[in-house]
C-alpha positions in Angstrom: 137.3 -54.9 37.8 134.1 -53.0 36.9 132.9 -49.6 36.1 130.0 -47.6 37.5 127.7 -46.5 34.6 124.8 -44.1 34.5 121.4 -45.6 34.9 119.8 -48.5 36.6 120.3 -52.0 35.4 117.0 -53.9 34.8 116.6 -57.7 34.8 113.3 -59.0 33.5 112.1 -62.4 34.5 108.8 -63.9 35.7 107.3 -60.4 35.7 110.0 -59.1 38.1 112.2 -56.1 37.8 115.4 -55.7 39.9 117.7 -52.7 39.8 121.3 -52.1 40.7 123.4 -48.9 40.4 126.7 -50.8 39.9 127.8 -52.8 36.9 130.3 -55.4 38.0 131.0 -57.2 34.7 133.6 -55.9 32.2 131.4 -54.0 29.8 132.2 -52.5 26.3 132.3 -49.1 28.0 135.0 -50.3 30.4 137.2 -51.4 27.5 136.7 -48.3 25.4 139.3 -45.5 25.0 139.1 -42.9 27.7 139.8 -39.7 25.6 138.3 -38.5 22.3 139.4 -35.2 20.7 137.1 -33.9 18.0 139.1 -31.2 16.2 138.1 -28.3 14.0 134.3 -28.3 14.3 131.6 -25.7 14.2 129.7 -26.2 17.5 126.0 -25.7 18.2 125.8 -26.1 21.9 122.0 -26.7 22.1 121.4 -23.4 23.9 122.9 -20.5 21.8 121.4 -18.9 18.8 124.9 -18.9 17.1 127.6 -21.4 16.5 131.3 -21.3 17.4 133.8 -22.1 14.7 137.2 -23.7 14.8 136.5 -25.5 18.1 138.1 -28.6 19.6 135.9 -30.7 21.9 137.5 -33.1 24.4 135.6 -36.1 25.7 137.0 -38.1 28.7 135.1 -41.2 29.6 131.4 -40.5 29.4 131.5 -36.7 29.6 132.5 -33.6 27.7 135.3 -32.0 29.6 136.3 -29.1 27.4 135.0 -27.0 24.5 137.9 -25.0 23.4 138.7 -22.4 20.8 142.4 -23.2 21.3 143.8 -26.6 20.2 143.4 -29.3 22.8 146.7 -31.1 23.6 146.9 -34.6 22.4 149.4 -37.5 22.8 150.4 -40.7 21.1 148.7 -42.9 23.6 146.5 -45.7 22.3 143.8 -44.5 24.7 143.3 -41.3 22.7 141.2 -41.1 19.5 141.4 -37.9 17.4 138.7 -37.1 14.9 139.3 -34.3 12.4 135.9 -32.7 12.1 136.9 -30.8 8.9 134.9 -27.7 9.9 131.6 -29.7 10.0 128.7 -28.9 12.3 128.8 -30.6 15.7 125.6 -30.6 17.8 124.1 -32.5 20.7 122.5 -35.8 20.0 118.8 -35.5 19.0 116.0 -36.5 21.3 112.4 -37.6 20.9 110.0 -36.8 23.7 107.3 -39.3 22.6 108.3 -42.6 21.2 107.0 -46.1 21.6 110.1 -48.2 21.1 108.2 -51.5 21.3 105.4 -50.0 19.3 107.8 -48.7 16.6 109.4 -52.1 16.3 106.3 -54.3 16.1 102.9 -54.3 14.4 99.5 -55.2 15.9 99.8 -58.8 14.9 103.2 -59.0 16.5 101.6 -57.8 19.7 98.6 -60.1 19.6 100.2 -63.3 18.3 104.0 -62.9 18.2 106.4 -64.7 20.6 107.3 -62.5 23.5 111.0 -62.9 22.8 110.5 -61.6 19.3 108.8 -58.5 20.6 111.8 -57.6 22.7 114.3 -58.6 20.1 112.6 -56.4 17.5 112.6 -53.6 20.1 116.3 -53.9 20.8 117.0 -53.9 17.1 114.9 -50.7 16.6 116.8 -49.1 19.5 120.0 -49.4 17.6 118.5 -48.1 14.4 117.1 -45.1 16.3 120.6 -44.4 17.7 122.0 -44.6 14.2 119.5 -41.9 13.2 121.2 -39.7 15.7 118.7 -40.0 18.6 120.7 -40.4 21.7 117.9 -39.8 24.2 114.2 -40.7 24.0 111.2 -40.6 26.4 109.2 -43.8 25.9 105.5 -43.3 26.4 104.2 -46.8 26.6 105.9 -50.2 26.6 108.1 -52.5 28.7 111.3 -50.7 28.0 112.9 -50.4 31.5 114.7 -53.7 31.1 115.9 -52.7 27.6 117.1 -49.4 29.1 119.1 -51.3 31.6 120.8 -53.5 29.0 121.6 -50.4 26.9 122.9 -48.5 29.9 125.3 -51.3 30.9 126.6 -51.6 27.3 125.1 -54.9 26.4 123.2 -53.4 23.5 123.4 -50.1 21.6 120.6 -47.7 21.8 119.5 -44.3 23.1 119.2 -43.3 26.7 115.6 -44.1 27.7 113.1 -42.4 30.0 110.6 -45.3 30.3 106.9 -44.8 31.2 106.3 -48.5 31.2 102.7 -49.5 30.6 100.2 -46.9 29.3 97.5 -46.7 32.0 93.9 -46.6 30.6 90.3 -47.1 31.7 88.2 -49.8 30.2 87.2 -48.7 26.7 89.9 -46.1 26.9 92.7 -45.3 24.4 95.0 -48.0 25.7 92.4 -50.7 25.9 93.6 -53.2 23.3 91.4 -56.1 24.4 88.9 -57.6 22.0 85.4 -56.2 22.1 84.0 -59.5 23.4 86.6 -59.9 26.2 85.2 -59.7 29.7 86.7 -56.8 31.8 88.8 -57.8 34.8 86.2 -56.2 37.1 83.8 -58.9 36.0 86.1 -61.9 36.2 87.9 -61.5 32.9 91.6 -62.0 32.1 94.2 -59.4 31.2 94.6 -58.7 27.5 97.7 -59.7 25.6 99.0 -56.1 25.7 98.6 -56.1 29.4 100.5 -59.5 29.7 103.5 -57.9 27.9 103.3 -54.7 30.0 102.5 -52.5 27.0 99.2 -51.3 28.6 97.5 -51.5 32.0 93.7 -51.2 32.4 92.7 -49.7 35.8 89.2 -48.5 36.8 88.6 -46.6 40.0 90.9 -44.8 42.4 92.4 -47.9 44.2 93.1 -49.6 40.8 94.7 -46.4 39.4 96.9 -46.0 42.4 98.0 -49.6 42.1 98.7 -49.3 38.4 100.8 -46.2 38.9 102.8 -47.8 41.7 103.2 -50.9 39.6 104.9 -48.9 36.7 107.1 -47.1 39.2 108.1 -50.5 40.7 109.0 -51.7 37.2 111.3 -48.7 36.6 109.1 -45.9 35.1 110.7 -42.5 35.0 107.3 -40.8 34.6 103.7 -42.0 34.3 101.6 -42.1 31.1 97.9 -41.8 31.6 95.4 -41.8 28.7 92.6 -39.3 29.2 90.8 -39.2 25.8 90.2 -40.8 22.5 92.8 -41.5 19.9 93.3 -42.5 16.3 94.9 -45.9 17.0 92.3 -47.2 19.4 89.0 -48.9 18.5 86.4 -48.0 21.1 86.8 -44.3 21.9 85.7 -41.3 19.8 88.1 -38.4 20.1 85.6 -36.3 22.2 85.4 -38.9 25.0 86.5 -37.9 28.5 88.4 -40.7 30.1 89.1 -41.0 33.8 87.3 -39.0 36.5 89.0 -36.1 38.2 89.5 -38.2 41.3 91.2 -41.0 39.4 93.5 -38.5 37.7 94.4 -36.8 41.0 95.2 -40.2 42.5 97.6 -40.9 39.7 99.3 -37.5 40.1 99.6 -37.9 43.8 101.2 -41.4 43.5 103.6 -40.1 40.9 104.5 -37.0 43.0 105.1 -39.2 46.0 107.9 -40.8 43.9 109.2 -37.4 42.9 108.0 -37.6 39.3 105.1 -36.5 37.2 102.1 -37.6 35.0 102.0 -37.1 31.3 98.6 -37.5 29.6 97.4 -38.6 26.1 94.6 -36.1 25.4 93.5 -34.0 22.4 90.4 -31.9 23.3 89.8 -28.7 25.3 87.6 -30.5 27.8 90.1 -33.3 28.4 93.0 -30.9 28.7 91.1 -28.8 31.2 90.4 -31.8 33.4 94.1 -32.8 33.2 95.2 -29.3 34.2 92.8 -29.1 37.1 94.0 -32.5 38.4 97.7 -31.4 38.4 99.0 -33.1 35.3 102.4 -31.7 34.2 102.7 -32.7 30.5 99.9 -32.6 27.9 100.8 -35.2 25.2 99.3 -34.2 21.8 96.6 -31.5 22.3 96.0 -31.2 18.6 92.3 -30.4 19.0 92.8 -27.7 21.6 91.3 -24.2 21.2 93.3 -21.0 21.7 92.1 -20.4 25.2 93.2 -23.9 26.2 96.7 -23.4 24.8 96.9 -20.1 26.6 96.0 -21.7 29.9 98.7 -24.4 29.4 101.2 -21.5 29.0 99.9 -19.6 32.0 100.2 -22.7 34.2 103.7 -23.3 33.0 102.9 -26.8 31.8 104.5 -28.7 29.0 102.9 -29.3 25.7 104.5 -32.4 24.1 103.4 -32.0 20.5 104.0 -34.0 17.3 104.0 -32.3 13.8 101.5 -34.8 12.5 100.6 -35.1 8.8 98.0 -37.5 7.6 100.5 -39.8 5.9 102.5 -40.4 9.1 100.0 -43.2 10.1 97.8 -45.5 8.0 94.6 -47.1 9.3 92.7 -49.9 7.7 89.2 -48.7 8.6 87.3 -45.4 7.8 86.6 -44.6 11.5 90.2 -44.5 12.6 91.3 -42.9 9.4 88.8 -40.1 10.0 90.1 -39.6 13.5 93.6 -39.3 12.2 92.5 -36.7 9.7 90.8 -34.6 12.3 93.9 -34.7 14.6 96.3 -33.7 11.8 94.2 -30.8 10.8 94.8 -29.2 14.2 98.6 -29.3 14.0 99.2 -25.9 12.4 97.0 -23.8 14.6 98.1 -25.4 17.9 101.8 -24.8 17.1 100.9 -21.2 16.2 99.1 -20.6 19.5 101.9 -22.4 21.4 104.4 -19.9 20.0 102.0 -16.9 20.6 101.7 -17.7 24.3 105.2 -18.9 25.0 104.2 -22.5 25.9 107.0 -24.8 26.8 106.8 -27.1 23.8 108.5 -30.5 23.4 108.9 -32.4 20.1 108.1 -36.1 19.6 106.9 -38.5 16.9 104.4 -41.1 18.4 104.9 -43.5 15.5 103.2 -46.7 16.4 102.5 -50.2 15.1 104.0 -49.6 11.6 107.7 -50.8 11.8 108.3 -49.9 8.2 107.5 -46.2 9.1 110.0 -46.0 12.0 112.7 -44.2 9.9 110.1 -41.5 9.3 111.2 -40.1 12.7 114.0 -38.2 11.0 111.6 -36.6 8.4 109.3 -35.5 11.3 112.3 -33.8 13.0 113.1 -31.9 9.8 109.4 -30.9 9.5 109.7 -28.7 12.6 111.0 -26.0 10.2 107.5 -25.5 9.0 106.5 -24.2 12.4 109.7 -22.8 14.0 112.9 -21.1 12.9 115.7 -23.6 12.4 117.5 -22.6 15.6 114.3 -22.8 17.6 113.7 -26.3 16.2 117.3 -27.4 17.0 117.0 -26.2 20.6 113.7 -28.1 20.9 115.3 -31.2 19.6 118.1 -31.0 22.1 118.1 -28.9 25.2 114.4 -28.2 25.1 113.3 -31.8 25.2 115.9 -32.4 27.9 114.2 -29.9 30.3 111.1 -32.0 30.1 113.0 -35.3 30.6 114.6 -33.8 33.7 111.2 -33.3 35.4 111.5 -37.0 36.3 113.6 -35.8 39.2 114.9 -38.6 41.3 113.6 -41.1 38.8 116.0 -39.7 36.2 118.9 -42.1 36.3 121.1 -39.7 34.1 121.5 -37.0 36.7 125.3 -37.3 36.5 125.5 -35.0 33.5 123.6 -32.5 31.4 121.5 -33.8 28.5 121.0 -32.0 25.2 124.0 -29.6 25.3 127.6 -29.6 24.4 129.3 -28.0 27.4 131.8 -28.9 30.2 130.2 -31.6 32.3 127.6 -32.7 29.8 127.1 -36.3 28.8 129.2 -37.0 25.7 126.3 -37.5 23.3 127.1 -35.6 20.0 126.6 -36.0 16.3 128.7 -34.5 13.5 126.5 -33.2 10.6 127.6 -32.9 7.0 125.7 -29.8 6.3 124.2 -26.8 8.2 120.9 -27.5 9.9 120.7 -23.9 10.9 120.4 -23.0 7.2 118.5 -26.1 6.1 116.9 -28.4 8.7 116.2 -31.0 6.0 119.7 -32.4 6.5 118.3 -34.1 9.7 116.1 -36.2 7.4 119.0 -38.1 6.0 121.1 -39.4 8.9 122.7 -42.2 7.0 124.6 -39.9 4.7 124.6 -36.7 6.7 125.7 -38.0 10.1 129.3 -39.3 9.6 130.0 -39.4 13.3 127.7 -40.4 16.2 129.0 -40.5 19.8 126.8 -41.5 22.7 128.0 -41.8 26.3 131.6 -41.3 25.1 131.4 -44.3 22.8 131.9 -43.9 19.0 128.8 -45.5 17.5 129.6 -44.5 14.0 132.6 -42.9 12.3 132.7 -42.8 8.4 135.1 -39.9 8.1 
């Protein structure tokens, strides 16, 4: 006996990736109770400006089937679990539109010298910790996470739903070029860098190579494509003002992604880089902290997504003055870009982009709470739930979670919810303390945590 579960099942081995829509083994999901009734909760549905009090929420299998102001009938069956919410705040699971699960879990020395098995083991462990922080869905923007997504989706390990981008695609000397400065580029007979060997990055120069790189990530299970179009703080060779990839190369990537029914998201900070991305048909601008007002206005007019992070200087730490200075410059743009995004009604997603400092991974929760510095609490909660979900769903046919709605509590939605001890509509800082503030976490109809 088996159960069909959401998502594709990835099997990694010898560089291959195979998928199947059916799980035939008896998974934890197949053994779990089929009905959960959460009684007497105050529901924020992810969409409304107000909450609804004294509500019962019924979960059957992997979905929410009722949100009722009248008591939901229970029974004495062992297959029914009832949770008394005691009037606490129930909301959709949190989401993060820009994570690097593998990058969150490992530092640079791990990437360069660590055993490959340890890299993946650390990533799986961080996926569970992220879920326990209340993040039930994430969009991974660089790393070999499709196999891990498959293992999580089948119930082998606990973690969030993942929209993988697979390897970040970069030009030589671009933001995702983590080769050593003395390494010979592939074009001249060199070998792939360590980060390419583990599918964290992919260097591609020229239209044919970019097409191949995009198609490679789609073959490996990417939901969307990540392209790096400008300098960054974490990279060694590229000042922030550099323009990376020619218009023809970017258009080739967009076409290849569109042919698979999905889109390209681009790492880029500057007005010139963003303009080139927009002209080439990119759908999501990742970062954009150095944009000017006219550029943000154009993003809004084009109906594109701005996937921002509320960066502060202490979020990342760099050992050399050059990268530290780049980090400072980026962070100084945060306030004004958020202001312009609000002014022009830009579709804005929230993410963290924490990278290569595993000890800082829990900072994800504090960065979610920091949204209150730029938005009202209800605006922030919507962004953290249903707002991010709209961006994720742009993956179209590459979205393996099409069997339910993400980021909402409503009939037919995936059963991803967290019970909060406190009122994030009044004080968003409660999100920064998930260990004590989230007594119940449910993902895909499975009770991950219940300390009530």
